[in-house]
N, C-alpha and C positions, 0 to 999 in steps of 0.2 A: 540528551541522554547519550551515554557512552556506548559505542558499538565495538567494544574490544572483544577479542577472541582468545581462546586458550593459547594460541600461538603467540599472541601479544604478551600474555602473562609469562610464557616461557622466555621471551626476549627480555622482559623486565628482570626476571630472576637471574638470567645470565649476566645482564648488565650489573646487577647488584654484586654478583660473585666477582666480576672483573673489578668493580670499584673497591671491594674488600681487599683484593690482591694488589691493588695499585701501590707500589712501594713509595712513591713520592707523596701521595695524598690519599691514604686509605679512608674508606667510608667508616663512619662511626658504627660501632657494633649495635648500639640501641636502634639506630635507624635501619640497619640491615634486618634486625629482629622484627621490627615493625612491618617492614616490607614482606618478610616471610610469613608473619602471622596473617596479614591481609590475603596473601597468596593462598595460604592454607584454607582460609574461609571460602575463597572463591572455588577452590578445588572441591571442598566438601559440598558446596552448593551444587556444583556440576554433578557430583556423584548422586546426590538426591534426585536431581532431574533425570539422570540415567535410570535410577531405580524406578522412578515413576513411569517412564516409558516402558520399561520391562514389565512392570505390573499391569499396565494397560494392555500391552501386547499379549500377555499371558492369559488375559480374559477373553480371548477370541471367541466368537466371531465379531470382534470389535470391542470398543470400550464400554459397551452398555452394561455388562455385569459389574465392572469396576465402579460405575456410578450408581449402582442399585436401581437400574431402570426395570420396569415390569418385564416379565418373561416374553410377552408378545413383541416388545420393542427390540428384543435381542435377535429375532429371527431375520436372516438375510433371505430375501425372496429368491426363489430358484428361477434362473433364466436358462432355458434350454439352449444347447449349442446350435449353431447355424443350420446344420443338416436336419435336425429334428424340427426346427421352425419351418424350413422349406417344405419338408414332407407333410407337415400338418397343414400348411397353407394349400398345398396341392390337393389334399383330401377334401378340404373345404370347398374348393373350386369345382371338383368333380361331383 
Protein backbone atom coordinates (compact mmCIF):
# COMPACT_ATOMS: atom_id res chain seq x y z
CA UNK A 1 0.00 0.00 0.00
CA UNK A 2 1.33 3.43 -0.93
CA UNK A 3 2.27 5.79 1.89
CA UNK A 4 2.32 8.99 -0.14
CA UNK A 5 1.63 12.39 1.37
CA UNK A 6 0.25 15.61 -0.06
CA UNK A 7 3.83 16.89 -0.16
CA UNK A 8 4.67 13.95 -2.47
CA UNK A 9 1.77 14.93 -4.71
CA UNK A 10 3.04 18.50 -4.81
CA UNK A 11 6.49 17.20 -5.83
CA UNK A 12 4.98 15.11 -8.64
CA UNK A 13 3.02 18.08 -9.93
CA UNK A 14 6.10 20.29 -9.99
CA UNK A 15 8.02 17.52 -11.78
CA UNK A 16 5.22 17.41 -14.36
CA UNK A 17 5.40 21.16 -14.81
CA UNK A 18 9.17 20.99 -15.24
CA UNK A 19 8.81 18.14 -17.75
CA UNK A 20 6.28 20.15 -19.75
CA UNK A 21 8.70 23.07 -19.89
CA UNK A 22 11.71 20.95 -20.91
CA UNK A 23 12.72 22.42 -24.29
CA UNK A 24 14.67 19.38 -25.45
CA UNK A 25 12.10 16.70 -24.58
CA UNK A 26 8.77 18.07 -23.32
CA UNK A 27 6.21 15.78 -21.74
CA UNK A 28 3.18 14.89 -23.86
CA UNK A 29 0.15 17.03 -23.08
CA UNK A 30 -2.15 14.02 -22.66
CA UNK A 31 0.17 12.45 -20.09
CA UNK A 32 0.35 15.74 -18.17
CA UNK A 33 -3.46 16.00 -18.23
CA UNK A 34 -3.76 12.46 -16.90
CA UNK A 35 -1.38 13.29 -14.04
CA UNK A 36 -3.35 16.45 -13.24
CA UNK A 37 -6.66 14.57 -13.29
CA UNK A 38 -5.36 11.97 -10.83
CA UNK A 39 -3.92 14.75 -8.66
CA UNK A 40 -7.28 16.54 -8.63
CA UNK A 41 -9.01 13.33 -7.56
CA UNK A 42 -6.55 12.94 -4.67
CA UNK A 43 -7.07 16.57 -3.65
CA UNK A 44 -10.87 16.17 -3.74
CA UNK A 45 -10.57 13.04 -1.61
CA UNK A 46 -8.46 14.92 0.95
CA UNK A 47 -11.07 17.71 1.04
CA UNK A 48 -13.80 15.16 1.82
CA UNK A 49 -11.67 13.74 4.63
CA UNK A 50 -11.17 17.24 6.06
CA UNK A 51 -14.92 17.90 5.85
CA UNK A 52 -15.57 14.66 7.75
CA UNK A 53 -13.15 15.66 10.50
CA UNK A 54 -14.83 19.07 10.75
CA UNK A 55 -18.29 17.47 10.92
CA UNK A 56 -17.22 15.06 13.63
CA UNK A 57 -15.49 17.83 15.60
CA UNK A 58 -18.57 20.05 15.31
CA UNK A 59 -20.70 17.46 17.04
CA UNK A 60 -18.79 17.79 20.33
CA UNK A 61 -18.67 16.49 23.02
CA UNK A 62 -17.22 13.86 20.74
CA UNK A 63 -18.30 12.06 17.65
CA UNK A 64 -21.26 10.34 19.31
CA UNK A 65 -23.88 12.68 17.80
CA UNK A 66 -22.40 12.32 14.35
CA UNK A 67 -22.86 8.55 14.47
CA UNK A 68 -26.39 8.79 15.96
CA UNK A 69 -25.53 7.12 19.25
CA UNK A 70 -28.08 7.27 22.07
CA UNK A 71 -28.18 10.43 24.20
CA UNK A 72 -26.72 8.70 27.27
CA UNK A 73 -23.68 7.66 25.24
CA UNK A 74 -22.97 11.29 24.41
CA UNK A 75 -22.38 12.40 27.97
CA UNK A 76 -18.82 12.87 29.16
CA UNK A 77 -18.46 11.94 32.82
CA UNK A 78 -17.59 14.87 35.08
CA UNK A 79 -14.21 14.50 36.76
CA UNK A 80 -13.67 17.05 39.51
CA UNK A 81 -10.39 18.91 39.61
CA UNK A 82 -7.64 17.76 41.97
CA UNK A 83 -8.47 20.24 44.78
CA UNK A 84 -12.09 19.13 45.00
CA UNK A 85 -11.12 15.47 45.05
CA UNK A 86 -8.59 16.07 47.84
CA UNK A 87 -11.05 18.06 49.98
CA UNK A 88 -13.72 15.40 49.47
CA UNK A 89 -11.25 12.69 50.47
CA UNK A 90 -10.32 14.66 53.64
CA UNK A 91 -13.99 14.98 54.60
CA UNK A 92 -14.47 11.22 54.21
CA UNK A 93 -11.48 10.54 56.50
CA UNK A 94 -12.74 12.92 59.23
